[in-house]
Biopython code that builds the backbone (N, CA, C, O; Angstrom):
import numpy as np
from Bio.PDB.StructureBuilder import StructureBuilder

atoms = [
    (1, "MET", "N", (25.239, 41.775, -29.094)),
    (1, "MET", "CA", (24.115, 40.979, -29.554)),
    (1, "MET", "C", (24.373, 39.480, -29.348)),
    (1, "MET", "O", (23.469, 38.725, -28.987)),
    (2, "GLN", "N", (25.616, 39.071, -29.583)),
    (2, "GLN", "CA", (25.963, 37.666, -29.416)),
    (2, "GLN", "C", (25.765, 37.223, -27.975)),
    (2, "GLN", "O", (25.309, 36.109, -27.717)),
    (3, "ARG", "N", (26.115, 38.111, -27.026)),
    (3, "ARG", "CA", (25.944, 37.770, -25.615)),
    (3, "ARG", "C", (24.474, 37.577, -25.283)),
    (3, "ARG", "O", (24.132, 36.715, -24.474)),
    (4, "ILE", "N", (23.614, 38.353, -25.886)),
    (4, "ILE", "CA", (22.169, 38.212, -25.657)),
    (4, "ILE", "C", (21.691, 36.877, -26.222)),
    (4, "ILE", "O", (20.927, 36.163, -25.573)),
    (5, "ASN", "N", (22.137, 36.544, -27.418)),
    (5, "ASN", "CA", (21.773, 35.259, -28.023)),
    (5, "ASN", "C", (22.268, 34.092, -27.169)),
    (5, "ASN", "O", (21.544, 33.115, -26.972)),
    (6, "ASP", "N", (23.490, 34.190, -26.665)),
    (6, "ASP", "CA", (24.037, 33.136, -25.811)),
    (6, "ASP", "C", (23.209, 33.012, -24.534)),
    (6, "ASP", "O", (22.919, 31.903, -24.086)),
    (7, "ALA", "N", (22.832, 34.142, -23.953)),
    (7, "ALA", "CA", (22.029, 34.123, -22.726)),
    (7, "ALA", "C", (20.664, 33.494, -22.984)),
    (7, "ALA", "O", (20.172, 32.718, -22.164)),
    (8, "VAL", "N", (20.055, 33.822, -24.107)),
    (8, "VAL", "CA", (18.751, 33.247, -24.462)),
    (8, "VAL", "C", (18.892, 31.741, -24.667)),
    (8, "VAL", "O", (18.018, 30.982, -24.247)),
    (9, "THR", "N", (19.949, 31.307, -25.289)),
    (9, "THR", "CA", (20.187, 29.874, -25.491)),
    (9, "THR", "C", (20.336, 29.172, -24.141)),
    (9, "THR", "O", (19.779, 28.094, -23.934)),
    (10, "ILE", "N", (21.073, 29.774, -23.243)),
    (10, "ILE", "CA", (21.258, 29.191, -21.907)),
    (10, "ILE", "C", (19.922, 29.108, -21.186)),
    (10, "ILE", "O", (19.613, 28.093, -20.561)),
    (11, "ILE", "N", (19.137, 30.160, -21.269)),
    (11, "ILE", "CA", (17.819, 30.177, -20.619)),
    (11, "ILE", "C", (16.918, 29.098, -21.223)),
    (11, "ILE", "O", (16.206, 28.407, -20.494)),
    (12, "ASN", "N", (16.943, 28.953, -22.536)),
    (12, "ASN", "CA", (16.145, 27.913, -23.195)),
    (12, "ASN", "C", (16.587, 26.511, -22.741)),
    (12, "ASN", "O", (15.756, 25.637, -22.493)),
    (13, "ASP", "N", (17.896, 26.317, -22.639)),
    (13, "ASP", "CA", (18.398, 25.020, -22.164)),
    (13, "ASP", "C", (17.936, 24.752, -20.731)),
    (13, "ASP", "O", (17.527, 23.640, -20.398)),
    (14, "MET", "N", (18.005, 25.778, -19.894)),
    (14, "MET", "CA", (17.550, 25.625, -18.511)),
    (14, "MET", "C", (16.059, 25.299, -18.463)),
    (14, "MET", "O", (15.631, 24.451, -17.679)),
    (15, "ASN", "N", (15.276, 25.966, -19.293)),
    (15, "ASN", "CA", (13.844, 25.687, -19.341)),
    (15, "ASN", "C", (13.571, 24.246, -19.746)),
    (15, "ASN", "O", (12.669, 23.607, -19.205)),
    (16, "MET", "N", (14.342, 23.737, -20.689)),
    (16, "MET", "CA", (14.185, 22.338, -21.100)),
    (16, "MET", "C", (14.532, 21.389, -19.955)),
    (16, "MET", "O", (13.842, 20.394, -19.734)),
    (17, "GLN", "N", (15.593, 21.699, -19.238)),
    (17, "GLN", "CA", (15.978, 20.865, -18.097)),
    (17, "GLN", "C", (14.894, 20.885, -17.018)),
    (17, "GLN", "O", (14.571, 19.854, -16.427)),
    (18, "ILE", "N", (14.347, 22.059, -16.774)),
    (18, "ILE", "CA", (13.284, 22.182, -15.772)),
    (18, "ILE", "C", (12.051, 21.404, -16.207)),
    (18, "ILE", "O", (11.432, 20.715, -15.396)),
    (19, "ALA", "N", (11.692, 21.509, -17.478)),
    (19, "ALA", "CA", (10.529, 20.784, -17.988)),
    (19, "ALA", "C", (10.736, 19.275, -17.892)),
    (19, "ALA", "O", (9.821, 18.537, -17.525)),
    (20, "THR", "N", (11.940, 18.826, -18.224)),
    (20, "THR", "CA", (12.253, 17.393, -18.137)),
    (20, "THR", "C", (12.182, 16.913, -16.687)),
    (20, "THR", "O", (11.619, 15.856, -16.402)),
    (21, "ALA", "N", (12.752, 17.691, -15.785)),
    (21, "ALA", "CA", (12.721, 17.317, -14.368)),
    (21, "ALA", "C", (11.292, 17.297, -13.838)),
    (21, "ALA", "O", (10.932, 16.412, -13.062)),
    (22, "ALA", "N", (10.484, 18.257, -14.246)),
    (22, "ALA", "CA", (9.087, 18.300, -13.804)),
    (22, "ALA", "C", (8.324, 17.082, -14.302)),
    (22, "ALA", "O", (7.510, 16.517, -13.572)),
    (23, "THR", "N", (8.581, 16.678, -15.533)),
    (23, "THR", "CA", (7.928, 15.494, -16.086)),
    (23, "THR", "C", (8.352, 14.242, -15.317)),
    (23, "THR", "O", (7.521, 13.388, -15.007)),
    (24, "GLN", "N", (9.623, 14.138, -15.017)),
    (24, "GLN", "CA", (10.117, 12.989, -14.256)),
    (24, "GLN", "C", (9.516, 12.958, -12.853)),
    (24, "GLN", "O", (9.125, 11.898, -12.364)),
    (25, "GLN", "N", (9.443, 14.116, -12.210)),
    (25, "GLN", "CA", (8.856, 14.182, -10.876)),
    (25, "GLN", "C", (7.386, 13.809, -10.916)),
    (25, "GLN", "O", (6.887, 13.142, -10.009)),
    (26, "SER", "N", (6.700, 14.228, -11.944)),
    (26, "SER", "CA", (5.289, 13.878, -12.091)),
    (26, "SER", "C", (5.118, 12.368, -12.213)),
    (26, "SER", "O", (4.213, 11.795, -11.606)),
    (27, "GLN", "N", (5.973, 11.726, -12.986)),
    (27, "GLN", "CA", (5.905, 10.273, -13.159)),
    (27, "GLN", "C", (6.198, 9.557, -11.845)),
    (27, "GLN", "O", (5.523, 8.589, -11.496)),
    (28, "VAL", "N", (7.204, 10.034, -11.120)),
    (28, "VAL", "CA", (7.536, 9.427, -9.832)),
    (28, "VAL", "C", (6.370, 9.585, -8.866)),
    (28, "VAL", "O", (6.035, 8.651, -8.137)),
    (29, "SER", "N", (5.751, 10.759, -8.857)),
    (29, "SER", "CA", (4.594, 10.985, -7.986)),
    (29, "SER", "C", (3.453, 10.041, -8.340)),
    (29, "SER", "O", (2.778, 9.523, -7.451)),
    (30, "GLU", "N", (3.239, 9.820, -9.606)),
    (30, "GLU", "CA", (2.190, 8.893, -10.045)),
    (30, "GLU", "C", (2.513, 7.470, -9.601)),
    (30, "GLU", "O", (1.631, 6.743, -9.144)),
    (31, "ASP", "N", (3.782, 7.074, -9.737)),
    (31, "ASP", "CA", (4.194, 5.739, -9.296)),
    (31, "ASP", "C", (3.984, 5.568, -7.793)),
    (31, "ASP", "O", (3.502, 4.530, -7.340)),
    (32, "VAL", "N", (4.348, 6.588, -7.032)),
    (32, "VAL", "CA", (4.160, 6.538, -5.578)),
    (32, "VAL", "C", (2.679, 6.414, -5.255)),
    (32, "VAL", "O", (2.292, 5.629, -4.389)),
    (33, "ASN", "N", (1.853, 7.184, -5.946)),
    (33, "ASN", "CA", (0.408, 7.142, -5.723)),
    (33, "ASN", "C", (-0.147, 5.747, -5.997)),
    (33, "ASN", "O", (-0.951, 5.236, -5.218)),
    (34, "ILE", "N", (0.268, 5.141, -7.079)),
    (34, "ILE", "CA", (-0.192, 3.793, -7.423)),
    (34, "ILE", "C", (0.239, 2.803, -6.346)),
    (34, "ILE", "O", (-0.546, 1.950, -5.932)),
    (35, "ASN", "N", (1.484, 2.917, -5.894)),
    (35, "ASN", "CA", (1.978, 1.998, -4.869)),
    (35, "ASN", "C", (1.249, 2.187, -3.547)),
    (35, "ASN", "O", (0.970, 1.208, -2.855)),
    (36, "VAL", "N", (0.938, 3.416, -3.187)),
    (36, "VAL", "CA", (0.190, 3.671, -1.952)),
    (36, "VAL", "C", (-1.209, 3.065, -2.063)),
    (36, "VAL", "O", (-1.712, 2.487, -1.099)),
    (37, "GLN", "N", (-1.831, 3.193, -3.216)),
    (37, "GLN", "CA", (-3.152, 2.591, -3.415)),
    (37, "GLN", "C", (-3.083, 1.067, -3.301)),
    (37, "GLN", "O", (-3.977, 0.448, -2.725)),
    (38, "ARG", "N", (-2.037, 0.469, -3.843)),
    (38, "ARG", "CA", (-1.868, -0.986, -3.740)),
    (38, "ARG", "C", (-1.679, -1.408, -2.280)),
    (38, "ARG", "O", (-2.229, -2.416, -1.837)),
    (39, "ILE", "N", (-0.898, -0.624, -1.546)),
    (39, "ILE", "CA", (-0.682, -0.924, -0.126)),
    (39, "ILE", "C", (-1.997, -0.826, 0.626)),
    (39, "ILE", "O", (-2.295, -1.671, 1.471)),
    (40, "ALA", "N", (-2.789, 0.203, 0.325)),
    (40, "ALA", "CA", (-4.082, 0.362, 0.996)),
    (40, "ALA", "C", (-4.998, -0.818, 0.696)),
    (40, "ALA", "O", (-5.676, -1.323, 1.591)),
    (41, "THR", "N", (-5.018, -1.254, -0.543)),
    (41, "THR", "CA", (-5.839, -2.406, -0.918)),
    (41, "THR", "C", (-5.357, -3.670, -0.213)),
    (41, "THR", "O", (-6.158, -4.447, 0.305)),
    (42, "SER", "N", (-4.048, -3.866, -0.200)),
    (42, "SER", "CA", (-3.480, -5.049, 0.466)),
    (42, "SER", "C", (-3.771, -5.015, 1.963)),
    (42, "SER", "O", (-4.068, -6.049, 2.563)),
    (43, "SER", "N", (-3.688, -3.849, 2.556)),
    (43, "SER", "CA", (-3.984, -3.723, 3.987)),
    (43, "SER", "C", (-5.437, -4.056, 4.274)),
    (43, "SER", "O", (-5.741, -4.717, 5.267)),
    (44, "GLY", "N", (-6.331, -3.603, 3.412)),
    (44, "GLY", "CA", (-7.747, -3.940, 3.571)),
    (44, "GLY", "C", (-7.983, -5.434, 3.451)),
    (44, "GLY", "O", (-8.747, -6.013, 4.224)),
    (45, "ASN", "N", (-7.326, -6.057, 2.482)),
    (45, "ASN", "CA", (-7.450, -7.510, 2.322)),
    (45, "ASN", "C", (-6.910, -8.247, 3.546)),
    (45, "ASN", "O", (-7.507, -9.215, 4.015)),
    (46, "MET", "N", (-5.779, -7.778, 4.050)),
    (46, "MET", "CA", (-5.193, -8.403, 5.230)),
    (46, "MET", "C", (-6.122, -8.263, 6.427)),
    (46, "MET", "O", (-6.274, -9.203, 7.207)),
    (47, "LEU", "N", (-6.730, -7.122, 6.577)),
    (47, "LEU", "CA", (-7.670, -6.904, 7.672)),
    (47, "LEU", "C", (-8.845, -7.878, 7.578)),
    (47, "LEU", "O", (-9.293, -8.420, 8.589)),
    (48, "ASP", "N", (-9.337, -8.096, 6.366)),
    (48, "ASP", "CA", (-10.416, -9.073, 6.169)),
    (48, "ASP", "C", (-9.962, -10.475, 6.578)),
    (48, "ASP", "O", (-10.704, -11.201, 7.240)),
    (49, "LYS", "N", (-8.755, -10.852, 6.189)),
    (49, "LYS", "CA", (-8.239, -12.184, 6.531)),
    (49, "LYS", "C", (-8.071, -12.329, 8.039)),
    (49, "LYS", "O", (-8.394, -13.377, 8.598)),
    (50, "VAL", "N", (-7.579, -11.309, 8.692)),
    (50, "VAL", "CA", (-7.410, -11.359, 10.144)),
    (50, "VAL", "C", (-8.767, -11.490, 10.824)),
    (50, "VAL", "O", (-8.911, -12.229, 11.799)),
    (51, "ASP", "N", (-9.757, -10.774, 10.310)),
    (51, "ASP", "CA", (-11.108, -10.858, 10.862)),
    (51, "ASP", "C", (-11.669, -12.275, 10.701)),
    (51, "ASP", "O", (-12.285, -12.807, 11.625)),
    (52, "GLN", "N", (-11.457, -12.879, 9.539)),
    (52, "GLN", "CA", (-11.903, -14.253, 9.310)),
    (52, "GLN", "C", (-11.196, -15.221, 10.254)),
    (52, "GLN", "O", (-11.820, -16.136, 10.791)),
    (53, "ALA", "N", (-9.912, -15.021, 10.451)),
    (53, "ALA", "CA", (-9.146, -15.899, 11.343)),
    (53, "ALA", "C", (-9.640, -15.754, 12.785)),
    (53, "ALA", "O", (-9.729, -16.738, 13.519)),
    (54, "GLU", "N", (-9.957, -14.534, 13.178)),
    (54, "GLU", "CA", (-10.465, -14.321, 14.531)),
    (54, "GLU", "C", (-11.796, -15.038, 14.733)),
    (54, "GLU", "O", (-12.016, -15.675, 15.764)),
    (55, "ARG", "N", (-12.682, -14.932, 13.744)),
    (55, "ARG", "CA", (-13.973, -15.640, 13.850)),
    (55, "ARG", "C", (-13.769, -17.151, 13.890)),
    (55, "ARG", "O", (-14.459, -17.850, 14.632)),
    (56, "ALA", "N", (-12.831, -17.655, 13.100)),
    (56, "ALA", "CA", (-12.555, -19.095, 13.104)),
    (56, "ALA", "C", (-12.008, -19.535, 14.458)),
    (56, "ALA", "O", (-12.374, -20.601, 14.953)),
    (57, "CYS", "N", (-11.141, -18.733, 15.060)),
    (57, "CYS", "CA", (-10.600, -19.068, 16.385)),
    (57, "CYS", "C", (-11.696, -19.057, 17.441)),
    (57, "CYS", "O", (-11.720, -19.914, 18.326)),
    (58, "GLN", "N", (-12.597, -18.093, 17.350)),
    (58, "GLN", "CA", (-13.712, -18.049, 18.302)),
    (58, "GLN", "C", (-14.610, -19.274, 18.149)),
    (58, "GLN", "O", (-15.048, -19.853, 19.143)),
    (59, "ALA", "N", (-14.882, -19.665, 16.913)),
    (59, "ALA", "CA", (-15.704, -20.855, 16.672)),
    (59, "ALA", "C", (-14.997, -22.098, 17.206)),
    (59, "ALA", "O", (-15.631, -22.967, 17.805)),
    (60, "LEU", "N", (-13.695, -22.182, 16.992)),
    (60, "LEU", "CA", (-12.931, -23.321, 17.490)),
    (60, "LEU", "C", (-12.940, -23.355, 19.018)),
    (60, "LEU", "O", (-13.058, -24.424, 19.617)),
    (61, "ALA", "N", (-12.818, -22.199, 19.638)),
    (61, "ALA", "CA", (-12.859, -22.136, 21.109)),
    (61, "ALA", "C", (-14.208, -22.614, 21.625)),
    (61, "ALA", "O", (-14.273, -23.314, 22.635)),
    (62, "GLN", "N", (-15.279, -22.243, 20.945)),
    (62, "GLN", "CA", (-16.607, -22.707, 21.346)),
    (62, "GLN", "C", (-16.726, -24.218, 21.189)),
    (62, "GLN", "O", (-17.280, -24.892, 22.057)),
    (63, "GLN", "N", (-16.217, -24.743, 20.105)),
    (63, "GLN", "CA", (-16.255, -26.187, 19.888)),
    (63, "GLN", "C", (-15.427, -26.917, 20.944)),
    (63, "GLN", "O", (-15.825, -27.983, 21.414)),
    (64, "CYS", "N", (-14.297, -26.361, 21.314)),
    (64, "CYS", "CA", (-13.477, -26.971, 22.364)),
    (64, "CYS", "C", (-14.226, -26.976, 23.691)),
    (64, "CYS", "O", (-14.176, -27.959, 24.430)),
    (65, "GLN", "N", (-14.911, -25.895, 23.990)),
    (65, "GLN", "CA", (-15.680, -25.827, 25.223)),
    (65, "GLN", "C", (-16.800, -26.874, 25.213)),
    (65, "GLN", "O", (-17.038, -27.537, 26.222)),
    (66, "GLN", "N", (-17.478, -27.020, 24.085)),
    (66, "GLN", "CA", (-18.528, -28.027, 23.971)),
    (66, "GLN", "C", (-17.952, -29.427, 24.142)),
    (66, "GLN", "O", (-18.549, -30.274, 24.807)),
    (67, "LEU", "N", (-16.801, -29.664, 23.544)),
    (67, "LEU", "CA", (-16.160, -30.969, 23.670)),
    (67, "LEU", "C", (-15.754, -31.232, 25.126)),
    (67, "LEU", "O", (-15.934, -32.338, 25.634)),
    (68, "ASP", "N", (-15.214, -30.224, 25.782)),
    (68, "ASP", "CA", (-14.876, -30.378, 27.204)),
    (68, "ASP", "C", (-16.117, -30.717, 28.022)),
    (68, "ASP", "O", (-16.058, -31.556, 28.920)),
    (69, "ASN", "N", (-17.227, -30.076, 27.721)),
    (69, "ASN", "CA", (-18.466, -30.347, 28.438)),
    (69, "ASN", "C", (-18.928, -31.787, 28.205)),
    (69, "ASN", "O", (-19.370, -32.458, 29.137)),
    (70, "LEU", "N", (-18.827, -32.255, 26.972)),
    (70, "LEU", "CA", (-19.219, -33.624, 26.666)),
    (70, "LEU", "C", (-18.299, -34.634, 27.337)),
    (70, "LEU", "O", (-18.767, -35.628, 27.893)),
    (71, "VAL", "N", (-17.011, -34.391, 27.292)),
    (71, "VAL", "CA", (-16.037, -35.313, 27.884)),
    (71, "VAL", "C", (-16.209, -35.374, 29.396)),
    (71, "VAL", "O", (-15.995, -36.421, 30.008)),
    (72, "SER", "N", (-16.592, -34.265, 29.991)),
    (72, "SER", "CA", (-16.746, -34.236, 31.447)),
    (72, "SER", "C", (-17.882, -35.143, 31.917)),
    (72, "SER", "O", (-17.958, -35.469, 33.102)),
    (73, "ASN", "N", (-18.756, -35.548, 31.018)),
    (73, "ASN", "CA", (-19.860, -36.468, 31.370)),
    (73, "ASN", "C", (-19.366, -37.905, 31.572)),
    (73, "ASN", "O", (-20.027, -38.703, 32.236)),
    (74, "PHE", "N", (-18.217, -38.227, 31.004)),
    (74, "PHE", "CA", (-17.674, -39.571, 31.135)),
    (74, "PHE", "C", (-16.869, -39.696, 32.429)),
    (74, "PHE", "O", (-16.162, -38.777, 32.842)),
    (75, "LYS", "N", (-17.003, -40.856, 33.043)),
    (75, "LYS", "CA", (-16.224, -41.117, 34.243)),
    (75, "LYS", "C", (-15.358, -42.331, 33.995)),
    (75, "LYS", "O", (-15.792, -43.327, 33.416)),
    (76, "VAL", "N", (-14.142, -42.225, 34.440)),
    (76, "VAL", "CA", (-13.197, -43.320, 34.227)),
    (76, "VAL", "C", (-12.956, -44.047, 35.525)),
    (76, "VAL", "O", (-12.186, -45.007, 35.560)),
]
sb = StructureBuilder()
sb.init_structure("model")
sb.init_model(0)
sb.init_chain("A")
sb.init_seg("    ")
for serial, (resi, resn, name, xyz) in enumerate(atoms, 1):
    if name == "N":
        sb.init_residue(resn, " ", resi, " ")
    sb.init_atom(name, np.array(xyz, "f"), 0.0, 1.0, " ", f" {name:<3s}", serial, name[0])
structure = sb.get_structure()
């Protein structure tokens, strides 16, 4: 009978360890999920900034072309 009680105690201890590990894994998974969401948001923001920079460069290129056209009217 004692051996059965000892075996049940060991099984209960193992179950507690498994439950603790499962809880820890769940928390880590949640942390990873939150970090992935933050990365996705940051990537979207970066994409917006790159798009704005591209439009600004295009506008600047147009202004440079206009300035070149105006300067070409002058003769030295």
